[in-house]
Biopython code that builds the backbone (N, CA, C, O; Angstrom):
import numpy as np
from Bio.PDB.StructureBuilder import StructureBuilder

atoms = [
    (1, "UNK", "N", (0.855, -1.169, 0.000)),
    (1, "UNK", "CA", (0.000, 0.000, 0.000)),
    (1, "UNK", "C", (0.900, 1.231, 0.000)),
    (1, "UNK", "O", (1.803, 1.346, 0.829)),
    (2, "UNK", "N", (0.655, 2.146, -0.926)),
    (2, "UNK", "CA", (1.485, 3.350, -0.989)),
    (2, "UNK", "C", (1.002, 4.395, 0.021)),
    (2, "UNK", "O", (-0.018, 4.200, 0.682)),
    (3, "UNK", "N", (1.735, 5.493, 0.136)),
    (3, "UNK", "CA", (1.412, 6.504, 1.150)),
    (3, "UNK", "C", (0.061, 7.165, 0.894)),
    (3, "UNK", "O", (-0.631, 7.545, 1.838)),
    (4, "UNK", "N", (-0.318, 7.305, -0.376)),
    (4, "UNK", "CA", (-1.629, 7.881, -0.698)),
    (4, "UNK", "C", (-2.747, 6.954, -0.214)),
    (4, "UNK", "O", (-3.746, 7.411, 0.342)),
    (5, "UNK", "N", (-2.570, 5.653, -0.431)),
    (5, "UNK", "CA", (-3.554, 4.672, 0.034)),
    (5, "UNK", "C", (-3.620, 4.651, 1.556)),
    (5, "UNK", "O", (-4.705, 4.577, 2.133)),
    (6, "UNK", "N", (-2.460, 4.716, 2.204)),
    (6, "UNK", "CA", (-2.409, 4.725, 3.662)),
    (6, "UNK", "C", (-3.138, 5.940, 4.218)),
    (6, "UNK", "O", (-3.857, 5.833, 5.212)),
    (7, "UNK", "N", (-2.957, 7.089, 3.586)),
    (7, "UNK", "CA", (-3.632, 8.312, 4.002)),
    (7, "UNK", "C", (-5.146, 8.189, 3.819)),
    (7, "UNK", "O", (-5.918, 8.598, 4.687)),
    (8, "UNK", "N", (-5.562, 7.622, 2.685)),
    (8, "UNK", "CA", (-6.998, 7.450, 2.442)),
    (8, "UNK", "C", (-7.609, 6.483, 3.452)),
    (8, "UNK", "O", (-8.716, 6.714, 3.938)),
    (9, "UNK", "N", (-6.904, 5.412, 3.770)),
    (9, "UNK", "CA", (-7.401, 4.454, 4.754)),
    (9, "UNK", "C", (-7.561, 5.122, 6.119)),
    (9, "UNK", "O", (-8.538, 4.861, 6.821)),
    (10, "UNK", "N", (-6.623, 5.971, 6.498)),
    (10, "UNK", "CA", (-6.733, 6.704, 7.765)),
    (10, "UNK", "C", (-7.969, 7.600, 7.757)),
    (10, "UNK", "O", (-8.639, 7.742, 8.779)),
    (11, "UNK", "N", (-8.271, 8.203, 6.614)),
    (11, "UNK", "CA", (-9.480, 9.022, 6.498)),
    (11, "UNK", "C", (-10.735, 8.172, 6.661)),
    (11, "UNK", "O", (-11.705, 8.613, 7.277)),
    (12, "UNK", "N", (-10.722, 6.947, 6.110)),
    (12, "UNK", "CA", (-11.875, 6.054, 6.279)),
    (12, "UNK", "C", (-12.034, 5.651, 7.741)),
    (12, "UNK", "O", (-13.161, 5.537, 8.223)),
    (13, "UNK", "N", (-10.935, 5.434, 8.453)),
    (13, "UNK", "CA", (-11.022, 5.105, 9.881)),
    (13, "UNK", "C", (-11.647, 6.272, 10.645)),
    (13, "UNK", "O", (-12.463, 6.066, 11.543)),
    (14, "UNK", "N", (-11.265, 7.483, 10.289)),
    (14, "UNK", "CA", (-11.854, 8.669, 10.921)),
    (14, "UNK", "C", (-13.346, 8.750, 10.596)),
    (14, "UNK", "O", (-14.158, 9.039, 11.475)),
    (15, "UNK", "N", (-13.705, 8.496, 9.338)),
    (15, "UNK", "CA", (-15.111, 8.457, 8.923)),
    (15, "UNK", "C", (-15.874, 7.429, 9.759)),
    (15, "UNK", "O", (-16.982, 7.699, 10.221)),
    (16, "UNK", "N", (-15.280, 6.253, 9.952)),
    (16, "UNK", "CA", (-15.933, 5.200, 10.738)),
    (16, "UNK", "C", (-16.254, 5.692, 12.139)),
    (16, "UNK", "O", (-17.378, 5.538, 12.616)),
    (17, "UNK", "N", (-15.263, 6.285, 12.797)),
    (17, "UNK", "CA", (-15.454, 6.768, 14.161)),
    (17, "UNK", "C", (-16.533, 7.850, 14.216)),
    (17, "UNK", "O", (-17.410, 7.810, 15.079)),
    (18, "UNK", "N", (-16.471, 8.805, 13.303)),
    (18, "UNK", "CA", (-17.453, 9.894, 13.284)),
    (18, "UNK", "C", (-18.861, 9.376, 13.013)),
    (18, "UNK", "O", (-19.821, 9.844, 13.623)),
    (19, "UNK", "N", (-18.990, 8.419, 12.108)),
    (19, "UNK", "CA", (-20.303, 7.876, 11.768)),
    (19, "UNK", "C", (-20.889, 7.098, 12.940)),
    (19, "UNK", "O", (-22.073, 7.230, 13.247)),
    (20, "UNK", "N", (-20.065, 6.295, 13.588)),
    (20, "UNK", "CA", (-20.523, 5.539, 14.757)),
    (20, "UNK", "C", (-20.966, 6.492, 15.859)),
    (20, "UNK", "O", (-22.026, 6.302, 16.455)),
    (21, "UNK", "N", (-20.158, 7.519, 16.133)),
    (21, "UNK", "CA", (-20.514, 8.494, 17.169)),
    (21, "UNK", "C", (-21.826, 9.191, 16.837)),
    (21, "UNK", "O", (-22.657, 9.392, 17.722)),
    (22, "UNK", "N", (-22.024, 9.563, 15.579)),
    (22, "UNK", "CA", (-23.258, 10.243, 15.168)),
    (22, "UNK", "C", (-24.467, 9.327, 15.336)),
    (22, "UNK", "O", (-25.518, 9.767, 15.803)),
    (23, "UNK", "N", (-24.327, 8.070, 14.960)),
    (23, "UNK", "CA", (-25.435, 7.121, 15.120)),
    (23, "UNK", "C", (-25.816, 6.972, 16.589)),
    (23, "UNK", "O", (-26.998, 6.982, 16.934)),
    (24, "UNK", "N", (-24.818, 6.836, 17.448)),
    (24, "UNK", "CA", (-25.078, 6.667, 18.878)),
    (24, "UNK", "C", (-25.669, 7.943, 19.469)),
    (24, "UNK", "O", (-26.614, 7.878, 20.255)),
    (25, "UNK", "N", (-25.123, 9.105, 19.100)),
    (25, "UNK", "CA", (-25.652, 10.381, 19.590)),
    (25, "UNK", "C", (-27.099, 10.589, 19.159)),
    (25, "UNK", "O", (-27.892, 11.177, 19.894)),
    (26, "UNK", "N", (-27.442, 10.104, 17.962)),
    (26, "UNK", "CA", (-28.809, 10.241, 17.460)),
    (26, "UNK", "C", (-29.758, 9.225, 18.082)),
    (26, "UNK", "O", (-30.968, 9.288, 17.864)),
    (27, "UNK", "N", (-29.213, 8.287, 18.858)),
    (27, "UNK", "CA", (-30.055, 7.351, 19.584)),
    (27, "UNK", "C", (-30.184, 5.964, 18.991)),
    (27, "UNK", "O", (-31.027, 5.187, 19.438)),
    (28, "UNK", "N", (-29.375, 5.629, 17.999)),
    (28, "UNK", "CA", (-29.431, 4.268, 17.470)),
    (28, "UNK", "C", (-28.976, 3.303, 18.567)),
    (28, "UNK", "O", (-28.047, 3.602, 19.316)),
    (29, "UNK", "N", (-29.624, 2.165, 18.656)),
    (29, "UNK", "CA", (-29.387, 1.210, 19.732)),
    (29, "UNK", "C", (-28.043, 0.499, 19.559)),
    (29, "UNK", "O", (-27.920, -0.447, 18.780)),
    (30, "UNK", "N", (-27.046, 0.974, 20.297)),
    (30, "UNK", "CA", (-25.691, 0.427, 20.187)),
    (30, "UNK", "C", (-25.574, -0.963, 20.798)),
    (30, "UNK", "O", (-24.545, -1.618, 20.635)),
    (31, "UNK", "N", (-26.614, -1.431, 21.502)),
    (31, "UNK", "CA", (-26.563, -2.770, 22.089)),
    (31, "UNK", "C", (-26.968, -3.848, 21.086)),
    (31, "UNK", "O", (-26.885, -5.039, 21.386)),
    (32, "UNK", "N", (-27.403, -3.432, 19.900)),
    (32, "UNK", "CA", (-27.808, -4.388, 18.865)),
    (32, "UNK", "C", (-26.858, -4.321, 17.673)),
    (32, "UNK", "O", (-26.303, -3.269, 17.355)),
    (33, "UNK", "N", (-26.687, -5.467, 17.024)),
    (33, "UNK", "CA", (-25.887, -5.494, 15.796)),
    (33, "UNK", "C", (-26.627, -4.727, 14.708)),
    (33, "UNK", "O", (-27.854, -4.778, 14.622)),
    (34, "UNK", "N", (-25.880, -4.027, 13.893)),
    (34, "UNK", "CA", (-26.421, -3.263, 12.770)),
    (34, "UNK", "C", (-26.005, -3.939, 11.462)),
    (34, "UNK", "O", (-24.936, -4.545, 11.379)),
    (35, "UNK", "N", (-26.845, -3.830, 10.464)),
    (35, "UNK", "CA", (-26.497, -4.311, 9.135)),
    (35, "UNK", "C", (-25.623, -3.246, 8.487)),
    (35, "UNK", "O", (-26.094, -2.148, 8.189)),
    (36, "UNK", "N", (-24.361, -3.566, 8.272)),
    (36, "UNK", "CA", (-23.412, -2.621, 7.686)),
    (36, "UNK", "C", (-23.258, -2.961, 6.206)),
    (36, "UNK", "O", (-22.963, -4.101, 5.846)),
    (37, "UNK", "N", (-23.461, -1.963, 5.359)),
    (37, "UNK", "CA", (-23.354, -2.133, 3.909)),
    (37, "UNK", "C", (-22.152, -1.332, 3.411)),
    (37, "UNK", "O", (-22.184, -0.102, 3.377)),
    (38, "UNK", "N", (-21.097, -2.043, 3.028)),
    (38, "UNK", "CA", (-19.889, -1.416, 2.497)),
    (38, "UNK", "C", (-20.043, -1.283, 0.985)),
    (38, "UNK", "O", (-20.430, -2.238, 0.312)),
    (39, "UNK", "N", (-19.741, -0.102, 0.453)),
    (39, "UNK", "CA", (-20.034, 0.217, -0.944)),
    (39, "UNK", "C", (-18.795, 0.161, -1.842)),
    (39, "UNK", "O", (-17.722, 0.648, -1.485)),
    (40, "UNK", "N", (-18.978, -0.449, -3.018)),
    (40, "UNK", "CA", (-17.938, -0.534, -4.048)),
    (40, "UNK", "C", (-18.512, -0.079, -5.379)),
    (40, "UNK", "O", (-19.706, -0.239, -5.632)),
    (41, "UNK", "N", (-17.653, 0.498, -6.241)),
    (41, "UNK", "CA", (-18.100, 0.918, -7.574)),
    (41, "UNK", "C", (-16.945, 0.849, -8.564)),
    (41, "UNK", "O", (-15.776, 0.976, -8.200)),
    (42, "UNK", "N", (-17.312, 0.644, -9.836)),
    (42, "UNK", "CA", (-16.337, 0.644, -10.926)),
    (42, "UNK", "C", (-17.081, 0.774, -12.245)),
    (42, "UNK", "O", (-18.222, 0.329, -12.373)),
    (43, "UNK", "N", (-16.429, 1.384, -13.218)),
    (43, "UNK", "CA", (-16.997, 1.448, -14.567)),
    (43, "UNK", "C", (-16.828, 0.110, -15.283)),
    (43, "UNK", "O", (-17.486, -0.137, -16.294)),
    (44, "UNK", "N", (-15.953, -0.752, -14.768)),
    (44, "UNK", "CA", (-15.651, -2.042, -15.388)),
    (44, "UNK", "C", (-16.335, -3.167, -14.607)),
    (44, "UNK", "O", (-15.907, -3.516, -13.507)),
    (45, "UNK", "N", (-17.397, -3.729, -15.183)),
    (45, "UNK", "CA", (-18.169, -4.762, -14.499)),
    (45, "UNK", "C", (-17.318, -5.980, -14.157)),
    (45, "UNK", "O", (-17.428, -6.517, -13.055)),
    (46, "UNK", "N", (-16.478, -6.420, -15.076)),
    (46, "UNK", "CA", (-15.679, -7.628, -14.855)),
    (46, "UNK", "C", (-14.736, -7.479, -13.666)),
    (46, "UNK", "O", (-14.571, -8.408, -12.875)),
    (47, "UNK", "N", (-14.127, -6.321, -13.546)),
    (47, "UNK", "CA", (-13.220, -6.057, -12.427)),
    (47, "UNK", "C", (-14.006, -5.996, -11.120)),
    (47, "UNK", "O", (-13.572, -6.528, -10.098)),
    (48, "UNK", "N", (-15.164, -5.343, -11.163)),
    (48, "UNK", "CA", (-16.000, -5.239, -9.970)),
    (48, "UNK", "C", (-16.446, -6.624, -9.506)),
    (48, "UNK", "O", (-16.502, -6.897, -8.307)),
    (49, "UNK", "N", (-16.761, -7.490, -10.460)),
    (49, "UNK", "CA", (-17.192, -8.849, -10.129)),
    (49, "UNK", "C", (-16.088, -9.610, -9.389)),
    (49, "UNK", "O", (-16.373, -10.369, -8.463)),
    (50, "UNK", "N", (-14.844, -9.413, -9.788)),
    (50, "UNK", "CA", (-13.721, -10.066, -9.108)),
    (50, "UNK", "C", (-13.578, -9.546, -7.676)),
    (50, "UNK", "O", (-13.266, -10.311, -6.763)),
    (51, "UNK", "N", (-13.806, -8.258, -7.485)),
    (51, "UNK", "CA", (-13.768, -7.688, -6.138)),
    (51, "UNK", "C", (-14.894, -8.277, -5.291)),
    (51, "UNK", "O", (-14.700, -8.558, -4.108)),
    (52, "UNK", "N", (-16.066, -8.464, -5.888)),
    (52, "UNK", "CA", (-17.200, -9.048, -5.168)),
    (52, "UNK", "C", (-16.887, -10.473, -4.716)),
    (52, "UNK", "O", (-17.234, -10.863, -3.601)),
    (53, "UNK", "N", (-16.240, -11.241, -5.569)),
    (53, "UNK", "CA", (-15.855, -12.613, -5.209)),
    (53, "UNK", "C", (-14.898, -12.584, -4.018)),
    (53, "UNK", "O", (-15.047, -13.380, -3.092)),
    (54, "UNK", "N", (-13.930, -11.689, -4.029)),
    (54, "UNK", "CA", (-12.986, -11.590, -2.912)),
    (54, "UNK", "C", (-13.685, -11.149, -1.627)),
    (54, "UNK", "O", (-13.359, -11.643, -0.548)),
    (55, "UNK", "N", (-14.641, -10.228, -1.731)),
    (55, "UNK", "CA", (-15.391, -9.795, -0.547)),
    (55, "UNK", "C", (-16.188, -10.971, 0.024)),
    (55, "UNK", "O", (-16.260, -11.144, 1.241)),
    (56, "UNK", "N", (-16.780, -11.769, -0.851)),
    (56, "UNK", "CA", (-17.514, -12.956, -0.412)),
    (56, "UNK", "C", (-16.575, -13.932, 0.292)),
    (56, "UNK", "O", (-16.906, -14.469, 1.349)),
    (57, "UNK", "N", (-15.413, -14.157, -0.294)),
    (57, "UNK", "CA", (-14.431, -15.067, 0.306)),
    (57, "UNK", "C", (-13.948, -14.553, 1.661)),
    (57, "UNK", "O", (-13.530, -15.337, 2.513)),
    (58, "UNK", "N", (-14.004, -13.232, 1.858)),
    (58, "UNK", "CA", (-13.583, -12.623, 3.124)),
    (58, "UNK", "C", (-14.688, -12.671, 4.177)),
    (58, "UNK", "O", (-14.508, -12.171, 5.287)),
    (59, "UNK", "N", (-15.846, -13.277, 3.830)),
    (59, "UNK", "CA", (-16.899, -13.471, 4.819)),
    (59, "UNK", "C", (-18.071, -12.517, 4.747)),
    (59, "UNK", "O", (-18.904, -12.497, 5.653)),
    (60, "UNK", "N", (-18.156, -11.729, 3.692)),
    (60, "UNK", "CA", (-19.243, -10.773, 3.558)),
    (60, "UNK", "C", (-20.321, -11.314, 2.627)),
    (60, "UNK", "O", (-20.028, -12.040, 1.677)),
    (61, "UNK", "N", (-21.564, -10.956, 2.910)),
    (61, "UNK", "CA", (-22.648, -11.250, 1.981)),
    (61, "UNK", "C", (-22.545, -10.216, 0.865)),
    (61, "UNK", "O", (-22.366, -9.028, 1.134)),
    (62, "UNK", "N", (-22.655, -10.652, -0.364)),
    (62, "UNK", "CA", (-22.473, -9.744, -1.495)),
    (62, "UNK", "C", (-23.754, -9.692, -2.316)),
    (62, "UNK", "O", (-24.271, -10.723, -2.749)),
    (63, "UNK", "N", (-24.259, -8.481, -2.524)),
    (63, "UNK", "CA", (-25.454, -8.309, -3.337)),
    (63, "UNK", "C", (-25.118, -8.265, -4.816)),
    (63, "UNK", "O", (-23.956, -8.142, -5.203)),
    (64, "UNK", "N", (-26.151, -8.367, -5.630)),
    (64, "UNK", "CA", (-25.968, -8.260, -7.078)),
    (64, "UNK", "C", (-25.501, -6.859, -7.447)),
    (64, "UNK", "O", (-25.894, -5.875, -6.821)),
    (65, "UNK", "N", (-24.670, -6.785, -8.459)),
    (65, "UNK", "CA", (-24.205, -5.482, -8.947)),
    (65, "UNK", "C", (-25.364, -4.750, -9.617)),
    (65, "UNK", "O", (-26.204, -5.358, -10.280)),
    (66, "UNK", "N", (-25.388, -3.449, -9.431)),
    (66, "UNK", "CA", (-26.385, -2.591, -10.064)),
    (66, "UNK", "C", (-25.671, -1.586, -10.947)),
    (66, "UNK", "O", (-24.528, -1.215, -10.681)),
    (67, "UNK", "N", (-26.342, -1.150, -11.991)),
    (67, "UNK", "CA", (-25.784, -0.135, -12.884)),
    (67, "UNK", "C", (-26.418, 1.206, -12.535)),
    (67, "UNK", "O", (-27.639, 1.311, -12.414)),
    (68, "UNK", "N", (-25.588, 2.222, -12.375)),
    (68, "UNK", "CA", (-26.057, 3.565, -12.044)),
    (68, "UNK", "C", (-25.484, 4.566, -13.028)),
    (68, "UNK", "O", (-24.379, 4.393, -13.543)),
    (69, "UNK", "N", (-26.250, 5.615, -13.280)),
    (69, "UNK", "CA", (-25.746, 6.708, -14.101)),
    (69, "UNK", "C", (-25.438, 7.883, -13.188)),
    (69, "UNK", "O", (-26.303, 8.343, -12.444)),
    (70, "UNK", "N", (-24.202, 8.368, -13.247)),
    (70, "UNK", "CA", (-23.785, 9.502, -12.431)),
    (70, "UNK", "C", (-24.290, 10.804, -13.034)),
    (70, "UNK", "O", (-24.771, 10.831, -14.167)),
    (71, "UNK", "N", (-24.175, 11.882, -12.266)),
    (71, "UNK", "CA", (-24.641, 13.192, -12.728)),
    (71, "UNK", "C", (-23.993, 13.622, -14.033)),
    (71, "UNK", "O", (-24.616, 14.308, -14.843)),
    (72, "UNK", "N", (-22.739, 13.221, -14.240)),
    (72, "UNK", "CA", (-22.030, 13.610, -15.464)),
    (72, "UNK", "C", (-22.341, 12.679, -16.640)),
    (72, "UNK", "O", (-21.769, 12.825, -17.720)),
    (73, "UNK", "N", (-23.246, 11.725, -16.425)),
    (73, "UNK", "CA", (-23.642, 10.815, -17.490)),
    (73, "UNK", "C", (-22.846, 9.528, -17.538)),
    (73, "UNK", "O", (-23.207, 8.601, -18.263)),
    (74, "UNK", "N", (-21.759, 9.460, -16.770)),
    (74, "UNK", "CA", (-20.950, 8.239, -16.745)),
    (74, "UNK", "C", (-21.747, 7.119, -16.082)),
    (74, "UNK", "O", (-22.444, 7.339, -15.092)),
    (75, "UNK", "N", (-21.634, 5.918, -16.642)),
    (75, "UNK", "CA", (-22.295, 4.763, -16.054)),
    (75, "UNK", "C", (-21.287, 3.963, -15.248)),
    (75, "UNK", "O", (-20.168, 3.715, -15.695)),
    (76, "UNK", "N", (-21.701, 3.563, -14.053)),
    (76, "UNK", "CA", (-20.857, 2.744, -13.194)),
    (76, "UNK", "C", (-21.674, 1.571, -12.664)),
    (76, "UNK", "O", (-22.904, 1.595, -12.649)),
    (77, "UNK", "N", (-20.959, 0.563, -12.237)),
    (77, "UNK", "CA", (-21.568, -0.585, -11.591)),
    (77, "UNK", "C", (-21.198, -0.530, -10.120)),
    (77, "UNK", "O", (-20.110, -0.075, -9.764)),
    (78, "UNK", "N", (-22.095, -0.989, -9.268)),
    (78, "UNK", "CA", (-21.808, -0.958, -7.840)),
    (78, "UNK", "C", (-22.399, -2.193, -7.156)),
    (78, "UNK", "O", (-23.338, -2.812, -7.657)),
    (79, "UNK", "N", (-21.830, -2.532, -6.009)),
    (79, "UNK", "CA", (-22.384, -3.586, -5.170)),
    (79, "UNK", "C", (-22.062, -3.260, -3.722)),
    (79, "UNK", "O", (-21.183, -2.450, -3.427)),
    (80, "UNK", "N", (-22.794, -3.909, -2.827)),
    (80, "UNK", "CA", (-22.546, -3.778, -1.401)),
    (80, "UNK", "C", (-22.047, -5.098, -0.842)),
    (80, "UNK", "O", (-22.526, -6.169, -1.215)),
    (81, "UNK", "N", (-21.083, -5.005, 0.055)),
    (81, "UNK", "CA", (-20.635, -6.142, 0.859)),
    (81, "UNK", "C", (-21.256, -5.936, 2.235)),
    (81, "UNK", "O", (-21.008, -4.919, 2.884)),
    (82, "UNK", "N", (-22.055, -6.887, 2.678)),
    (82, "UNK", "CA", (-22.909, -6.692, 3.851)),
    (82, "UNK", "C", (-22.514, -7.648, 4.972)),
    (82, "UNK", "O", (-22.170, -8.806, 4.738)),
    (83, "UNK", "N", (-22.575, -7.124, 6.199)),
    (83, "UNK", "CA", (-22.267, -7.928, 7.379)),
    (83, "UNK", "C", (-23.014, -7.334, 8.576)),
    (83, "UNK", "O", (-23.299, -6.136, 8.606)),
    (84, "UNK", "N", (-23.323, -8.167, 9.546)),
    (84, "UNK", "CA", (-23.918, -7.701, 10.801)),
    (84, "UNK", "C", (-22.779, -7.376, 11.762)),
    (84, "UNK", "O", (-21.912, -8.214, 12.012)),
    (85, "UNK", "N", (-22.783, -6.152, 12.301)),
    (85, "UNK", "CA", (-21.727, -5.724, 13.218)),
    (85, "UNK", "C", (-22.314, -4.844, 14.315)),
    (85, "UNK", "O", (-23.283, -4.114, 14.108)),
    (86, "UNK", "N", (-21.699, -4.938, 15.477)),
    (86, "UNK", "CA", (-21.969, -3.961, 16.526)),
    (86, "UNK", "C", (-21.331, -2.643, 16.077)),
    (86, "UNK", "O", (-20.436, -2.631, 15.231)),
    (87, "UNK", "N", (-21.798, -1.549, 16.648)),
    (87, "UNK", "CA", (-21.215, -0.243, 16.324)),
    (87, "UNK", "C", (-19.905, -0.081, 17.100)),
    (87, "UNK", "O", (-19.808, 0.715, 18.034)),
    (88, "UNK", "N", (-18.923, -0.844, 16.692)),
    (88, "UNK", "CA", (-17.615, -0.888, 17.336)),
    (88, "UNK", "C", (-16.570, -0.478, 16.302)),
    (88, "UNK", "O", (-16.395, -1.148, 15.284)),
    (89, "UNK", "N", (-15.880, 0.624, 16.569)),
    (89, "UNK", "CA", (-14.918, 1.156, 15.601)),
    (89, "UNK", "C", (-13.825, 0.146, 15.267)),
    (89, "UNK", "O", (-13.383, 0.081, 14.120)),
    (90, "UNK", "N", (-13.381, -0.642, 16.242)),
    (90, "UNK", "CA", (-12.332, -1.626, 15.958)),
    (90, "UNK", "C", (-12.801, -2.662, 14.946)),
    (90, "UNK", "O", (-12.066, -3.001, 14.019)),
    (91, "UNK", "N", (-14.021, -3.166, 15.116)),
    (91, "UNK", "CA", (-14.556, -4.164, 14.182)),
    (91, "UNK", "C", (-14.767, -3.567, 12.795)),
    (91, "UNK", "O", (-14.422, -4.185, 11.787)),
    (92, "UNK", "N", (-15.326, -2.380, 12.749)),
    (92, "UNK", "CA", (-15.597, -1.746, 11.457)),
    (92, "UNK", "C", (-14.287, -1.336, 10.781)),
    (92, "UNK", "O", (-14.179, -1.403, 9.557)),
    (93, "UNK", "N", (-13.301, -0.918, 11.559)),
    (93, "UNK", "CA", (-11.988, -0.623, 10.970)),
    (93, "UNK", "C", (-11.345, -1.883, 10.390)),
    (93, "UNK", "O", (-10.710, -1.828, 9.337)),
    (94, "UNK", "N", (-11.511, -3.020, 11.077)),
    (94, "UNK", "CA", (-10.976, -4.278, 10.540)),
    (94, "UNK", "C", (-11.640, -4.618, 9.206)),
    (94, "UNK", "O", (-10.970, -5.021, 8.255)),
    (95, "UNK", "N", (-12.973, -4.448, 9.146)),
    (95, "UNK", "CA", (-13.682, -4.668, 7.878)),
    (95, "UNK", "C", (-13.158, -3.720, 6.809)),
    (95, "UNK", "O", (-12.892, -4.127, 5.678)),
    (96, "UNK", "N", (-13.014, -2.459, 7.178)),
    (96, "UNK", "CA", (-12.547, -1.446, 6.235)),
    (96, "UNK", "C", (-11.166, -1.804, 5.701)),
    (96, "UNK", "O", (-10.906, -1.677, 4.504)),
    (97, "UNK", "N", (-10.282, -2.249, 6.587)),
    (97, "UNK", "CA", (-8.934, -2.642, 6.153)),
    (97, "UNK", "C", (-9.002, -3.743, 5.096)),
    (97, "UNK", "O", (-8.344, -3.657, 4.059)),
    (98, "UNK", "N", (-9.802, -4.779, 5.363)),
    (98, "UNK", "CA", (-9.933, -5.899, 4.421)),
    (98, "UNK", "C", (-10.519, -5.440, 3.089)),
    (98, "UNK", "O", (-10.000, -5.761, 2.020)),
    (99, "UNK", "N", (-11.610, -4.682, 3.176)),
    (99, "UNK", "CA", (-12.334, -4.307, 1.961)),
    (99, "UNK", "C", (-11.590, -3.247, 1.154)),
    (99, "UNK", "O", (-11.637, -3.258, -0.076)),
    (100, "UNK", "N", (-10.912, -2.339, 1.832)),
    (100, "UNK", "CA", (-10.108, -1.336, 1.135)),
    (100, "UNK", "C", (-8.969, -2.019, 0.378)),
    (100, "UNK", "O", (-8.643, -1.633, -0.745)),
    (101, "UNK", "N", (-8.366, -3.036, 1.000)),
    (101, "UNK", "CA", (-7.299, -3.794, 0.326)),
    (101, "UNK", "C", (-7.841, -4.502, -0.916)),
    (101, "UNK", "O", (-7.159, -4.568, -1.939)),
    (102, "UNK", "N", (-9.054, -5.026, -0.831)),
    (102, "UNK", "CA", (-9.686, -5.658, -1.996)),
    (102, "UNK", "C", (-9.911, -4.626, -3.091)),
    (102, "UNK", "O", (-9.670, -4.901, -4.267)),
    (103, "UNK", "N", (-10.370, -3.443, -2.711)),
    (103, "UNK", "CA", (-10.600, -2.374, -3.695)),
    (103, "UNK", "C", (-9.300, -1.992, -4.399)),
    (103, "UNK", "O", (-9.281, -1.808, -5.615)),
    (104, "UNK", "N", (-8.226, -1.875, -3.642)),
    (104, "UNK", "CA", (-6.923, -1.541, -4.236)),
    (104, "UNK", "C", (-6.471, -2.658, -5.176)),
    (104, "UNK", "O", (-6.031, -2.397, -6.295)),
    (105, "UNK", "N", (-6.583, -3.893, -4.716)),
    (105, "UNK", "CA", (-6.152, -5.047, -5.514)),
    (105, "UNK", "C", (-6.822, -5.056, -6.887)),
    (105, "UNK", "O", (-6.181, -5.361, -7.893)),
    (106, "UNK", "N", (-8.117, -4.719, -6.925)),
    (106, "UNK", "CA", (-8.878, -4.808, -8.171)),
    (106, "UNK", "C", (-9.068, -3.456, -8.865)),
    (106, "UNK", "O", (-9.718, -3.364, -9.906)),
    (107, "UNK", "N", (-8.489, -2.412, -8.269)),
    (107, "UNK", "CA", (-8.597, -1.066, -8.838)),
    (107, "UNK", "C", (-10.057, -0.632, -9.016)),
    (107, "UNK", "O", (-10.457, -0.144, -10.073)),
    (108, "UNK", "N", (-10.837, -0.827, -7.944)),
    (108, "UNK", "CA", (-12.218, -0.350, -7.906)),
    (108, "UNK", "C", (-12.330, 0.669, -6.780)),
    (108, "UNK", "O", (-11.433, 0.777, -5.944)),
    (109, "UNK", "N", (-13.415, 1.405, -6.759)),
    (109, "UNK", "CA", (-13.617, 2.426, -5.734)),
    (109, "UNK", "C", (-14.297, 1.835, -4.506)),
    (109, "UNK", "O", (-15.338, 1.186, -4.613)),
    (110, "UNK", "N", (-13.699, 2.064, -3.339)),
    (110, "UNK", "CA", (-14.338, 1.775, -2.060)),
    (110, "UNK", "C", (-14.997, 3.075, -1.637)),
    (110, "UNK", "O", (-14.349, 4.122, -1.622)),
    (111, "UNK", "N", (-16.289, 3.020, -1.292)),
    (111, "UNK", "CA", (-17.033, 4.248, -1.024)),
    (111, "UNK", "C", (-17.682, 4.252, 0.357)),
    (111, "UNK", "O", (-18.800, 4.738, 0.526)),
    (112, "UNK", "N", (-16.967, 3.705, 1.344)),
    (112, "UNK", "CA", (-17.462, 3.780, 2.709)),
    (112, "UNK", "C", (-18.598, 2.810, 2.989)),
    (112, "UNK", "O", (-18.742, 1.787, 2.318)),
    (113, "UNK", "N", (-19.401, 3.147, 3.990)),
    (113, "UNK", "CA", (-20.469, 2.255, 4.405)),
    (113, "UNK", "C", (-21.659, 3.047, 4.914)),
    (113, "UNK", "O", (-21.590, 4.248, 5.175)),
    (114, "UNK", "N", (-22.739, 2.322, 5.039)),
    (114, "UNK", "CA", (-23.949, 2.889, 5.614)),
    (114, "UNK", "C", (-24.669, 1.816, 6.407)),
    (114, "UNK", "O", (-24.356, 0.630, 6.308)),
    (115, "UNK", "N", (-25.625, 2.247, 7.184)),
    (115, "UNK", "CA", (-26.446, 1.329, 7.968)),
    (115, "UNK", "C", (-27.786, 1.985, 8.223)),
    (115, "UNK", "O", (-28.027, 3.117, 7.802)),
    (116, "UNK", "N", (-28.645, 1.278, 8.905)),
    (116, "UNK", "CA", (-29.955, 1.806, 9.237)),
    (116, "UNK", "C", (-30.024, 2.066, 10.733)),
    (116, "UNK", "O", (-29.461, 1.319, 11.533)),
    (117, "UNK", "N", (-30.711, 3.121, 11.093)),
    (117, "UNK", "CA", (-30.944, 3.489, 12.478)),
    (117, "UNK", "C", (-31.785, 2.401, 13.138)),
    (117, "UNK", "O", (-32.767, 1.938, 12.559)),
    (118, "UNK", "N", (-31.405, 1.992, 14.343)),
    (118, "UNK", "CA", (-32.185, 1.008, 15.100)),
    (118, "UNK", "C", (-32.722, 1.698, 16.349)),
    (118, "UNK", "O", (-31.962, 2.194, 17.180)),
    (119, "UNK", "N", (-34.048, 1.718, 16.462)),
    (119, "UNK", "CA", (-34.700, 2.327, 17.634)),
    (119, "UNK", "C", (-34.367, 1.537, 18.890)),
    (119, "UNK", "O", (-34.225, 0.314, 18.856)),
    (120, "UNK", "N", (-34.244, 2.263, 20.007)),
    (120, "UNK", "CA", (-34.023, 1.602, 21.304)),
    (120, "UNK", "C", (-35.337, 1.089, 21.835)),
    (120, "UNK", "O", (-35.378, 0.499, 22.915)),
]
sb = StructureBuilder()
sb.init_structure("model")
sb.init_model(0)
sb.init_chain("A")
sb.init_seg("    ")
for serial, (resi, resn, name, xyz) in enumerate(atoms, 1):
    if name == "N":
        sb.init_residue(resn, " ", resi, " ")
    sb.init_atom(name, np.array(xyz, "f"), 0.0, 1.0, " ", f" {name:<3s}", serial, name[0])
structure = sb.get_structure()
């Protein structure tokens, strides 16, 4: 991993911490596991498919790729790698490390994660 990748990964770790804190501050139930959806995208379907296979092998549930048109008219393919996790920065950082490495390996975009609010 080069220094640019290392810097980007550190930014994702910061994003993870901030997102977890915001969810907890907003009242999401931190005592329950959340469905975490990690996002990937690429203009090249074949390359994205290889990344999806690696994410599956790493223990994530992988959804079907979808085609999206960006604001500039460019078409991209995307998929989510999904896992149930507690809102624990260490666990989510470990996932991020694995998935970011997969994105680098296949030259696809890793685009963070999202989840759904869980009422207490």
